C-alpha positions in Angstrom: -0.4 -12.5 -85.0 -0.1 -9.0 -84.2 -1.4 -6.1 -86.1 1.1 -5.1 -88.6 -0.2 -1.5 -88.5 -0.7 -0.8 -84.9 -1.9 2.7 -83.3 -0.8 1.9 -79.8 -1.0 5.2 -77.9 -2.1 7.5 -80.7 -5.0 9.8 -79.8 -7.7 10.2 -82.5 -10.7 12.5 -82.6 -13.5 11.1 -84.5 -16.8 12.9 -85.5 -20.0 11.1 -86.1 -18.7 8.2 -84.1 -22.0 6.6 -83.2 -23.3 4.6 -86.0 -22.5 3.6 -89.5 -18.9 3.9 -90.9 -18.1 6.3 -87.8 -19.0 3.2 -85.5 -17.0 1.0 -87.8 -14.0 3.0 -87.8 -14.0 3.5 -84.0 -14.1 -0.2 -83.7 -11.0 -0.7 -86.0 -9.2 2.3 -84.3 -9.8 0.8 -80.9 -8.8 -2.7 -82.1 -5.4 -1.3 -83.1 -4.7 0.3 -79.9 -5.6 4.0 -80.3 -7.4 6.1 -77.7 -10.7 7.5 -79.4 -12.4 10.6 -78.8 -15.8 9.8 -80.1 -18.0 12.9 -80.8 -21.6 12.0 -81.1 -25.0 13.9 -80.5 -26.3 10.9 -78.3 -24.2 7.8 -77.6 -25.6 4.5 -79.1 -25.7 1.3 -77.3 -23.3 0.0 -79.7 -20.8 2.8 -79.0 -21.1 2.0 -75.3 -20.5 -1.4 -75.9 -17.3 -0.7 -77.5 -16.3 1.6 -74.6 -16.8 -1.3 -72.3 -14.7 -3.7 -74.3 -11.7 -1.5 -74.7 -11.0 -0.6 -71.0 -10.8 3.2 -71.0 -9.6 4.0 -74.4 -12.9 5.3 -75.7 -13.7 8.9 -74.7 -17.2 10.1 -75.5 -17.6 13.7 -76.3 -21.2 14.5 -76.6 -22.3 17.6 -78.8 -23.4 19.1 -81.9 -20.3 19.2 -84.1 -22.0 22.6 -85.9 -21.5 24.1 -82.6 -18.1 25.8 -81.8 -18.2 24.8 -78.2 -18.2 21.1 -79.4 -15.0 21.2 -81.3 -13.5 23.1 -78.2 -14.4 20.3 -75.9 -12.9 17.5 -78.3 -9.6 19.4 -77.9 -10.0 20.0 -74.1 -10.5 16.0 -74.0 -7.3 15.5 -76.1 -5.4 18.0 -73.8 -6.5 15.6 -70.9 -4.6 12.7 -72.7 -1.7 14.7 -73.4 -1.9 14.6 -77.3 -4.0 14.9 -80.5 -2.6 12.9 -83.4 -5.3 13.0 -85.8 -8.8 14.2 -86.3 -11.3 12.2 -88.8 -14.3 14.3 -89.7 -16.8 11.7 -90.5 -20.1 13.4 -89.2 -22.5 13.8 -92.0 -26.3 14.3 -92.8 -28.3 14.4 -95.8 -31.9 16.0 -96.7 -32.4 14.7 -100.2 -35.0 16.7 -102.4 -34.7 18.0 -106.0 -33.1 21.3 -106.0 -36.0 23.3 -107.2 -38.1 22.1 -104.1 -35.4 22.2 -101.5 -36.1 24.4 -98.6 -33.1 26.8 -97.7 -33.2 25.4 -94.2 -32.5 22.0 -95.4 -29.7 23.3 -97.4 -28.1 25.1 -94.4 -28.5 22.1 -92.1 -26.6 19.9 -94.5 -23.8 22.5 -94.9 -23.9 23.1 -91.0 -22.9 19.5 -90.0 -20.9 18.3 -93.1 -19.0 21.5 -93.9 -19.1 24.2 -90.8 -18.5 20.9 -88.6 -15.4 20.2 -90.4 -14.2 23.6 -90.2 -14.8 23.9 -86.7 -13.3 20.6 -86.0 -10.2 21.6 -88.0 -9.7 24.9 -86.7 -9.4 23.8 -83.0 -7.4 20.6 -83.8 -4.8 22.4 -85.7 -3.3 24.2 -82.7 -2.3 21.2 -80.6 -1.1 19.7 -83.9 1.0 22.6 -84.6 2.6 22.7 -81.1 3.4 19.1 -81.8 4.7 19.6 -85.3 2.7 16.7 -86.3 -0.9 15.6 -87.2 -3.1 13.8 -89.5 -6.6 15.3 -91.0 -9.0 12.8 -92.5 -12.2 14.0 -94.2 -14.9 11.5 -95.0 -16.4 12.6 -98.5 -18.5 10.4 -101.0 -18.3 9.5 -104.5 -21.3 11.7 -105.4 -18.8 14.7 -104.7 -17.2 13.6 -108.0 -20.0 12.3 -109.9 -23.1 14.3 -108.6 -26.2 12.8 -107.8 -29.8 13.7 -108.5 -31.7 15.0 -105.5 -28.5 15.2 -103.4 -27.1 18.7 -104.6 -26.7 19.7 -100.9 -25.1 16.8 -99.9 -22.8 16.6 -102.8 -21.7 20.2 -102.4 -20.9 19.7 -99.0 -18.6 16.8 -99.7 -17.0 18.6 -102.6 -16.2 21.3 -100.4 -14.4 19.0 -98.1 -11.9 18.4 -100.9 -11.2 22.1 -101.1 -10.7 22.3 -97.3 -8.5 19.5 -97.1 -6.3 20.7 -100.1 -5.9 24.0 -98.7 -5.2 22.6 -95.1 -2.5 20.7 -96.4 -1.0 23.7 -98.2 -1.1 25.8 -95.2 0.3 23.4 -92.5 2.8 21.0 -94.1 5.6 23.1 -92.6 4.1 21.9 -89.3 4.4 18.3 -90.2 0.5 18.1 -90.5 -0.9 16.0 -93.5 -4.5 16.3 -94.7 -6.3 13.7 -96.9 -9.9 13.1 -98.3 -11.4 9.5 -98.2 -14.4 9.4 -100.9 -16.2 6.1 -100.5 -18.6 4.5 -102.9 -21.9 3.0 -102.1 -21.3 1.6 -98.3 -23.2 -1.6 -96.7 -24.1 0.8 -93.8 -25.0 4.3 -92.9 -27.2 6.7 -95.1 -27.3 4.0 -97.9 -29.6 2.0 -95.7 -32.2 4.7 -96.2 -32.3 4.1 -99.9 -35.2 2.3 -101.5 -34.2 -1.2 -102.6 -34.5 -0.9 -106.1 -32.5 2.4 -106.0 -29.7 0.6 -103.7 -29.4 -1.9 -106.4 -29.1 0.3 -109.4 -26.6 2.2 -107.6 -24.6 -1.0 -106.4 -24.6 -2.3 -110.1 -22.7 0.8 -111.1 -19.8 0.0 -108.9 -17.4 -2.4 -110.8 -16.7 -4.3 -107.5 -20.2 -3.9 -105.9 -21.0 -2.5 -102.5 -18.2 -1.3 -100.5 -17.9 -2.9 -96.9 -17.6 -0.4 -94.4 -14.9 -2.3 -92.7 -12.5 -1.8 -95.5 -13.1 2.0 -95.6 -12.3 1.9 -91.8 -9.1 0.0 -92.4 -8.0 2.5 -95.2 -8.6 5.4 -92.6 -6.7 3.5 -89.9 -3.6 3.2 -92.5 -4.0 7.0 -93.1 -3.3 7.4 -89.4 -0.2 5.3 -89.3 3.3 6.7 -89.8 3.7 4.5 -92.9 1.3 6.9 -94.6 3.1 10.0 -94.1 3.4 10.8 -97.8 0.0 10.4 -98.8 -1.0 14.0 -98.5 -3.1 16.5 -100.4 -5.1 14.2 -102.2 -8.6 12.3 -102.6 -8.5 8.4 -101.8 -11.4 7.0 -103.7 -12.8 3.8 -102.4 -15.7 3.1 -104.6 -14.6 0.1 -106.6 -14.3 2.0 -109.9 -17.7 3.6 -111.4 -19.2 2.1 -114.7 -19.9 4.7 -117.1 
């Protein structure tokens, strides 16, 4: 049975593609026929295996997304493919610490990747999208952007800021056919959640009305947002957290 929502021929740039949700999303996009420009600091074995399995449709772009030169290189890679249909900003780090003990350097490091990286990637992706009068921007946030979380002030602030960025981009570039949306997952079965102590993980999972969120479902939601059928989903936040118990 063919995929009802194929992405054949579409070119998608994805930051933070090497592991966790980024890797799952890379796999899903490749399986649906997209070309993926995968931005990573260092390629992982899993990412390399995906490239081997999908015959030339994975294009690895190494670099720190906090550096403007990396965003420029992503767009150069897209130019070589003739188009850039979408950008998914998934890259994110956390340096958890109670706020009163948080070094300013840790705060800055989190904002640099999570928010500055989103700004730079967006800034450079917009020009080819404007020329094409079409494009989709997806920012991966987190449930903590809405709920907050003790020890994660820097992370929550950086993710909440993506909401303002996305809404503003949607307002500025709608006339060019560009759509912007935030995806806000709950506790995932991969990625940063894996660093939580088991007891803390279980406590947080218990707050979701449906339990831990499988990363594959979030990846599928992102893939849907890149399909033409989702063109009217714009300037909003899509929560994928199962509902939170209060």
